[in-house]
N, C-alpha and C positions, 0 to 999 in steps of 0.2 A: 656144198661149199665147206671146206674145213675152217674151223674157227681158231684164230690166233689172237694173242694178247699184244704181241709186239712183232713188228716186221723189221727186216734188215735191208736197207736200201741197196739195190743192185745185187742181192743175193737170192738164191732160189728159196722157195717156201720151206724146203726141208730144213733150212737153218733158222727159221723163225720160231718164236716161242708159242707153243700151243696154249690156248686159253686155260685149259684144265691144269697145265703145269704151273702157270703163273698164280692162279687162284690157290692151289695147294701150297706153293712155296710161300706166298704172303701169309696165308693162314697159319702155317707152321711157325714162321718167324714171329708174327704178332703174338701168337700164343706163348712162345718162349719168353717174350718181353713181359707179358701180363702175368706170367706164372709167379713173378716176384711178389705180386700182391693178390694172388689167388683168383685172378679173373681170366685165366687162359681159355676156358671154354667160350666166353663171350668174344674175346679177341679172335679166336679161331673162326667163329661164325662170321665175324665182320670181314676177316680176310678172305674167306671162301665166297662171300657175297659181293665184295666191293666192286668188282669189274664185270659182273654178269651181263651188264648192258652191252658189252662188246660182242655178245652173241648176235646182236641185230645185224641184218644184212647191210644196211647203210654204213655201219661202222666197219664191217669187213671190207666193203668196197673202198672206204676211206683209207685204211692202212695199206691197201694194195696200190694206191696211187703214188707215183714217184714224188719224193719230197719237193723237188723243184718244179712240180706241175702247177703249183698255186691252187687257188680255189678256196672254198670256205673251210673253217676249222671243223674238226671231227664232231660227230653227233654226241649228244649227252649220253655218257655211259655210266654215270655214278648214281643217277636217280633210281634206276631199276633195282639195285641192291638194297637201297633204303626202303623202297616199297615192299620188297619181299621180306625184309627184316621185320617190319611192322606186321605183315600178314602172318609170318611164322611164329613170332615171339610176343605179340600183343602190344597194347598201347604203351605200357610203361617200359618194359625191357626193350621192345622193338624200337621205340622212339629213341631211347638212349643210344642204341646201336646206329640208328638211322642218321643221327647228327654226324657221326664220324664217317660213315659210308658216303653220304651225300656230299660231305665237305672234303673228301680226301684229295681233291685237286684244288678247288676254289677256296677252301677254308671253312671253318665252323660258321654256321648261320645262326641268326637269332631264332628263338622259339616262337616269337610273336612280334607284332609291330607292323608299321605301314611303310617303312623306308627300306629299300633294298630287298634282297631275297631272304625269305624265311623258310624254315623247314616245312611248315604246313603247306605253303604254296608249292614247294618242290614235290611234296608227296601227292598232290593232285594234278601235277603237271602231265600233259600228254607227251609221251615219248615214243621212240621207235619200238616196234614189236620185238620182243626178245624171247619168244617161245623156244623151248628146248634148252634153256640155261641149265636145268637140273642135270643134263647129261654131262656137264663139265664139273660138277660139284660132287665130291665124295666125302663122307664123314661129317656132315653137318650135325653139330651136337644138339641134343634134346634140351628143352627148357629146364628140366629138372637138374641137369648138370650145371646150370648157370646160377641157380638160386643161392648156393652157399656164398658166392662172391658178393651178392647183394645183402643177404641176411647177416653176414659176418661183419659188415661195416659198422663202426662205432660213430655215434653222432658227433658232429663237429662242436667244439666247445664255444666257438664264437658265433656261428650261424648254422643251425641244424640242416637247413636246406642246402648248404654248401657241399655237403658230402656227396650227394648224387651228381651235382654239377661238376665236381672235381673228378669223379670217376669217369664221367663222360669225356673230359679232357684227357685223362690218362689213357683211356682206350683209343681215343682219336690219335694220340701221340704214337701208341704202339702200331696202329694201322699205317699211318703215313710213313713212319720210319721203315717199317717192314716193306712197304711198297717201293720206297726210294731204294733201299738196299738190294732188294731182289731184282728190280729193274736194272740197277747199276751192274749187278753181277751178271745178268743175262747179256747185256751189251759188251761187257768185258770179255766174256767167254765167246761171244760171236766173233770177236777179233782175235781169238786164239790166246787171250790173256787169262791169268788167274783172277779169281775174285779179289777186288781191291782190299788191301790190308787196312785194319782198323786198330784203334789204340789199345783197347783191353781194360783190365781191371787191376786192382791192387794185388800185389804178390808179396811173399815173405821177403823178397829182396828189397822191395821198397821200404818195408819196416826196418830191415837191417841197416839201410843207409841212414834213416832218420835216427836210429838208436846210436849209430857210430858218430854221427855229427854231434848229437847232444852230449855224448861222452867226451868227445874231443874238446868241446867248448865249455864244459862245466868248470866253473871257478868258484872256490870258496875262500878267496883271499881277502875279500872286503865284505862289509855288512850287506851292501846291495847285491853282490854276487851270491852270497849265502841265501839271501831272501829269494832271489830268482830260482835257485836250486830247490828251495823249500816249496815254492809255488809249482814248479815242474813236477816234483815228486808227489805232491798232494793231488794234482790233477791226474797224473798217470795212475795213482792209487784208486781212482774211481772208474777206471776203464771197464771194469767188469760189471758195472751197473747196467741195467737193461737199456736198450736203445730208447730214445725219446727226446724230451726237451731238457737242455742244460743251460746254465749261465756261467760265464767266466768273466768276473769283474776284477780287473787288475789295472791299477793306475799306469799311465804311460811310463815306460822305463822298467816295468816289471817283467818284460819278456813274454807278453801274452801271445805274440804272433807265433813264435816257435813252440811255446807251451801248448797252444791250441792244435798245432800240427802234430806234435808228439802224442797228445791225448787222442786225437782223431785216428792216428795210425794204430795205437794200442787198442782203442775201442773197436776199430774195424776188424782187427785181427781176432779179438775176443768174440765177436758176434758175426763173423763172416760177412761184413759189409763190403761193398764192391768198389766204391770210389770216394774221394774227398772232393767236395765242391767248396772252394774258398771264395766267398762273396764280399767284395770291397766296394764302397761307394764312389771312390775317386780313382781315376786312371793314374794319377801321380803316384799313389801308393801301390797300385796293382803292378806297375812295371818293376818297382823296387822289390815287392814281395815275390813275384814270379822269378826274378833274377836270383834272389836268395835261395829259393827252393831248387831252382834249376842248376845253378852253378856252385853255390856254397854247400848246400846239402847233397849235391851231386845226384839229384833225381833226374836230371837231364831231360830226355824226350818223354818221360812219364808226365811232365807238366805241360798242360795245354793252357796257354794264355789267350783269353778270348774277350776282346772288347773293341770298340770302334777305332781306337788309335793304334791297334796292334800292327807292327811293321813286319810283314811276313818275310821280306827279304833280309831284314836285320836279324831276325831270330831263325837263322838256319839251323838244321839239326846238329846237335852237339856231338853226335857219334862220329861224324866225318866219314862215314862208310858208304855214302850214297852220292856219287858224283852227279848223277842226273836228277837227284831229288825226287825220284818216283818210287823208290822201294819202301821197305818197312819203316825206315827212319827218315823218309823224305818230306819235303814241304807239301807235296800233294796229299800225303797221308795226314799231315797236321791240319790241312784245310778240310779234309773229309771229317776228321775228328771234331772240328769246330762246329760242323753242321748238326751233330747230335750228341756232343759231349761224351763220346765213347773214348774216354781216356782215364787213366788211374787217378790223376789229380787235375782238377780244372780250377783255374784262377780267373774270375770274371767279375763284371760290375753288377751292382745292385739293379741297375736298369735292365741289363740282359737277363738277370735271374728272374725278377718279378714280371717283366714283360713276357717271358716265356711261360710263366705260370698262368697268365691270363690271355695269351695270344690266340687269335683266330687263324692266322696264317700258318700254313703247313710248315714253312721253312723255320719258323720260330718254335712251333709246338712240338716238332718231332723229337726234340731233346728231352722233353718233359719226363718220359717214362724212365730215363736213366737216373732220375733223382731217387727212385725207389731203392731202398736198402743202401743208401749213401750216408756219409757224414757231411752235413752242411754247416759250414762255419760262417755266420753272419757277423763280419767284423764291423766295428763302428755301428752297432745295432741302433744306437740313438739317432742315427741319421735317416731312418725310415720316414718318408713324408707323412706328416700328421693327417693330411686330408685323404690319404690312402691307407691309413694305419689298420683299419678294421679288415679290409680284404687281405692285406698282407699277413695279419695275424691269423686269419682263417686258413690261409694257405700253409703257413708254418705249422699250425696245429694239425692240419689234415695230413701233411707229409709224415709227421711223427706218429699220428694216431692210427692211420690206416695203411701206410706204405713202407713201414719198417725203417724209416729214416731217423737219424739223430740230427737234431738242429741245436747248435750252440750259439747263444746270443753273447757275443764277445765284444767287450767295450770297457773303457775306463770310466764311462759315465752311464751306468746301466739305466735304461728307461723303465718306468714303472708299468710294465706290461703284464705282470703276473696277477692272478686272482688274489694272491696273498698280499699284494700291495694295496688293494682296495682304493685304487686311484682313478680308474677309468669310469666314464659316465655310466649310470645305472638307468635301465628302463623302469617304468612304473611297476611292471611285474617283478623285476629283480628286487626292487625296494621292498615290496610286500613279502617276498620270499627270503629276504636277507641275503641275497646273492650278489656277487660282483662279477663283472665281465673281465676277461683276461686269459692268459695262458697259465695252466696249472703246472707250476715249477716249484716243487717243495724245496726247502732250505738245503736238504742233503744233495740236491742236484746242482748246487753251486760248486764249481771246480776249484775256486781259489780258497785258500785258508784265511778266514776272517777278513773279508774285503775292507771293512771299516778300519781295521788296524793297519792294513797295507798302506792306506792313504797317509797315515801318520808316519809310518816307517820310510816311505818313499818320498816324503816331502823334501823338496830341494830348492824351491823358489819362493819369493814373496811377490804377491800381486798388489799393486798400488793403483787405486782408482782415482783419477784426476776429476774432481767435480767440475772445475772450470773448463770451458772449451779450449782445445789445443789446436792451433792453426797449422797449416802446412808449413808456414815459415818457421814456426817453433820446432816442428819435426826436422826440417832441413838444418836448422841451427844445431840441434842435438846430434844429428848425423855428422856434422862438421867436427864435433868434439869427441865422438865415439867411433873409432875406426872399424869396429866389428859390431854391427847392429842390424836388426831386422825390424821392419814395420809392415804389419799386415792390415790391409784395408778391405772394404766391403764390395768394391766394384773395380772393373778393369779401367774405367774412365778415371777414377780417383788414383789408381796405381800409375797410370800414364802421367797424370798431372804432377803427382808427387815425385816421380822419377825425373821429370823435366826440371824440377826444382833442385835436384841434387846431381844432375847429370855430370857437372864439372868436378865433382869430388872423386878422389881416388877410390877405385874399387866399387863404384856405383853400378848396380845391375837390377834388372826387374825380372819377375817371373809371373806369368799368367797362363790361363788355359788356352789362350789363342795361339800359343807356341805349339808347334808340332811335337809329337812324343820324343823324337830323337833330339831335337833342339833342347827340350826341357831336361832330358837326361844328361846331355852334355854340359849344360849350364850347372846343374846340381853337382855333377862330378867335379867340375872345376872349383866350385865354391867350397866343397868339402876339403879339397886339397889346399886351397888358399887359407881357410880357417885353421887347418892343422899346422900350417907353416907360419901362422901369425900375421899374414898379410891383411891389408884392409879389405873388408867385405861389407859394403853398405847395400843391403838388399831391400827392395820394395816388392811385396808379393800380395796376391789375393789369398783367399782362404784355402786354396788348393794345398798350401804348404802345411796346413794344420792336420791333414789326414795321415799322420804317422810317417811323414817323410823323415828319413834318417839324417838329421842335421841339427846342430846346436849353436846358439849364439849367447854371448854373455849378457846382452840386453835386448829385450823384445818390446815393441810398442804395438798395441792392438786397438784398432778403431772399435768403438762401442758395438757390442754384439751380444748374443745369448751366452748364458753361463757355460754351456758346453764348448763353444768356440773359444772363450777366454781360458777355460781349463786346458784345451788342446794347445793353445798358443803358449801357455805357461811352461809346458813341457819341452818347448823348443829352446827355452832359456837354460843355460848352464852357468852357474855362478863362477866368476873368475877366481882362480886360486891365488 
């Protein structure tokens, strides 16, 4: 019986994909992904072994069954490759590979434990006989070819054990994405179609667009505009520094969003980095940032906006050259790019980013390998959750240390995450050795010129702390006297109650995360127009408006919160002229 990896329902076997063809194609594709971080031999072996369980007769009978025939799901075909990986490459390297091979459909498993499936239980599982698998595998690399990928890894600065764990995830990502892409390509070709188009990487044209935009909008007519130009020039002047960790500490109003994009583009060009990943904690600012990049900077379809609130129908391709939305510029391509972040510029949430770094599911993890040799901008870096800070820091360090990525911690209120800050807790061993935990980011890796001085130069508001409690009735009374005012509260329930108190006042409106993305965008757009024309705007909002939303009020009230929230709220206030 001839062995196939994939069948085509209703078509003769001559059109099906031979097992040897699929194994070779996935191995080659996975190896090309892993080549960016020097692990292509390991990824090649994983690709060649991942589906050898399809050699079994029960599996071959299964794929010959018509799809509408019903019956049980197909036999386990992923455990076989995991077993052979351990046999061929030993306990350490073979197990590392086995995690990805055994999980390439169901997801990564735990290495131990009593709940759910674990890798050790899979490796001793009784499965269908798959003798003869070697007849379908050509070019399985020797262990000696794999050793440099392991020996060349530098220990993680936060957790030394994290290095091997992260390599396992990166290889898993290479394998599952290669399997998805090659399977997708086979079924497209079986229908007489070309391999589906994907997004691609940065090009000189993208850099030219950013340079042209920055040149068009450069202004030196006011002290603030001259300061913004100085910040931009200073950051771009450091683009030649080696990839790694950077900070960009610029108070709100200093132009850090576009400065970080400009530096990222110049830095990528200097070091042949492949894409820019812009990570933002809140969807309210993601929509705004992606719109600026896409429409104002004119990067168009090079920008992939990926978050839970993204409206695919609203964000149709800007080229207008694809009526059926299925070609190179179409929505179908944008959806495919979102699956694995195969795009020159990705704007995404911190949740999407960090969940992908630690995901077990194939659909989330497949994008991970595309972070290698990328520029990753972590906007509002102070918003990383404290209870997850250590694993987040370990992942950031690992990407920069072993995967050729540059990571920029970009914020107006820089958290003390550096070793040099001597602020994070010390273990007993660290205390004895006089060491501190954190990311090693020397002073010369700060992209802004003299951040402390920038705070003085960009100061434009006064913050007044009311020691006595301020009631909702007091706020409503203040709204009645001030036609343009914003009040930020800490919960949606409080926002609703306070809005009810001012509902009858002219220009009263509220803004919360319960609003859908389009509604929120429409409300903000109207508010900006009304403010510019001097109309009454009495806005009640939750903290979503603090995350860099482009809007200003002459007076802002903020319910008691942390200093970072108060600082962010202060920059929404513009003194009346």
